[in-house]
N, C-alpha and C positions, 0 to 999 in steps of 0.2 A: 445667665452667662452674657457677658458684655460683647459688643460687636467686635472689639479688638481681639478677644480671645477667640471668637468664632472665625475671624479672618486668619489668624495664625494657625488654627487647627485645619482650616481648608487649605491653606498654603502647604502645610506639612503633608496632608494627604496627596495633594497634587504633586509635590516633589518626590514622594514615595512612588507614585505611579509612573512619573517620568523616568526615575532611576531604573525601575523594573523593566520598562520598555527598552531603555538603552542597553542595559546589561543582557537581557534575555533576547530582545528582538534584534538589536543591531550587532552586538558583539557575539551572540549566541554562546554565552558562557554561564548559563544558569546551571547550577550544580556541579560546575567543573572548577578545577583549580586553575587560576589565571597563571599562564606561562610568562616568562620574561620575553620581551620582544626580540631580544638579540639571540636567543637560543634556536638554532636551526632544527628542523624536523629531519631525522636521520634517513628514513627510508623514502625513496622516490622511484617512481617508474613512469612510463609513458603508455598511453593508449593511443594507438593509431586511429585517426578518424576514418570513417567510411567515405572514400573519395569517389564512389560511383554515384552520379547524380540520378540516373535512371536506369532501370533494368527492363530490357525489351520482353514482352510476353506475347506469344503468338496465340491467336484464337484457335480453338480446337476444331472448328468445322472444316475449313478448307486450307488453313495455314497461310492465306494470302494477307490477312490484316495484322498489323502489329500494333499493340497498345503499349503504353509506357506507365509503369507504376514507380512510385517514389519509395525507396526503402526507408525504413525507420532510422533516423540518426541516433547514434549512441552518444550520450554526453560523457565527457572525460570525468574521471574520479577526482573530486576536488581535494582529496588528501594525497595526490600525486602530482609530480611535475608533468607537464604536457606541452608538446611542441605543435604549434599550429602554423603551417606553412601557407601563406597567402600569396596573392599575385605579386605584390611589390615589396613585401616585407614578411618577417617571420616573428612570431610571438612565442615566448617561452612563459608559460603560466606556472606559478608557484603556490604550494599549499600555505596555509597560515603559518606565520613565523619562519618560513624557509628562505634561505639565501643561497644555499649550496646547490650545485648541480651534482648529484651523485652519479656514480658509474652506472649510466643507463644507455643501453645499446642505441635506441633511436635518437636521443639527444647527442650522444657521442658521435653517431654517424653524420647527423647534420653539421655539428661543429667541425668534424674532420673535413667534410666536403667544403664548408665555408672557408676553412684555413687553407686548403689546397687552392681554392679559387683565389684567395687574396694573396698568396705566395706567388702564384704563376701570373696573375694579371697585375699585381702591384696596386690594386684599387684600395679603397678605404671602407670602413664600416663604422656606423654609429650605433652604439648601444644605449638605449634610454630605459632607465628603470622607473617603475611605477608601483604604487601600493594601493590598498583599500583605505578607508577612513578610520579604521580601528587604531587608536593611539593618538599621540599628539603629532602635529604636522612637522615639527623639526626632527622628531625621531623617525618619522616616515620618509622624509626627505633623505636622511642618512641611510636608512635601510634600503631604499630604492637604489641609491648609489652603490651600495655594497653588492646588490644583486648584479648590477651592470659590471662592476669591477670583477666579480667573480667569473662571469662569462668572458671578460676581457683576459683574464689570467689564464683561462683554458686555451684561448686562441693563441696567446703568446707562447704557451707550453707546446703548441702544435706547429710553431715556427712563424707566425705572423709577427711582424715588427710592431712595437708598441706605437710607433709614429703613424701607423695605419689605422689605429683604433681611437675613436672618440667616445668618451663616456659621458652621460648626462643623467640627471635625476629630476623628475617632476613630482616625486612623492605622490601625494593624494590629489594633486591639482588637475589631472587630466583622466578622469574615469571614462571607460568605454561602456560600463554597465551600471546598473543601480547598485548602490551600497546598502540597500535595505534588506538583502537576503544573501545567503551564503554563496549561491552560484554567481551572483553578480560581483560580489567581492573577490571571488576566485578569478574572474576574468579581468579584474582591475590589478590584481597582483601579477605583474608581468615585466619582462624585458623585451622591448621591441628592437629588432635587428634590421637595420636598413643598409644595404651595400650600395656605394656610390661608384 
């Protein structure tokens, strides 16, 4: 066997290993039918985070000493939409291929409160869409913009003026977590809401 044939064979094996790693490891699509990027996932719901940081526990002997224990944090289901309210902004996380905010009580409640605040105060809000790295960058840029515009349309339907809302898209360019695992990619698929 010539060295050229051996080199081509080695390159073929290397390419197959890389392809398998990308499809199974990064995209998590081994044995599944690949869906089109534009089709939304229909069912969404929210899991409320455990907001208690510490639970006081009194010692049994005389009741005078108090210890603190940290409760186990429950992670949101990556197949469902999740609202994360932080100190200075809010994140709405999306499942893979999802752009729509379904009728979900927690999300609807947050967007209704936000709309009331914007209508009464006359302030403004910036909605910034983000995606994970699955797919090409141009499609991800458009997909992230669709996520932001869908939230914008809900706010407009709740009485907020279009001039009060700015929508932006960073696509896959500003990840907040690793794209090497499903949980990290879920955290990257988000719309950031910042009120000014």
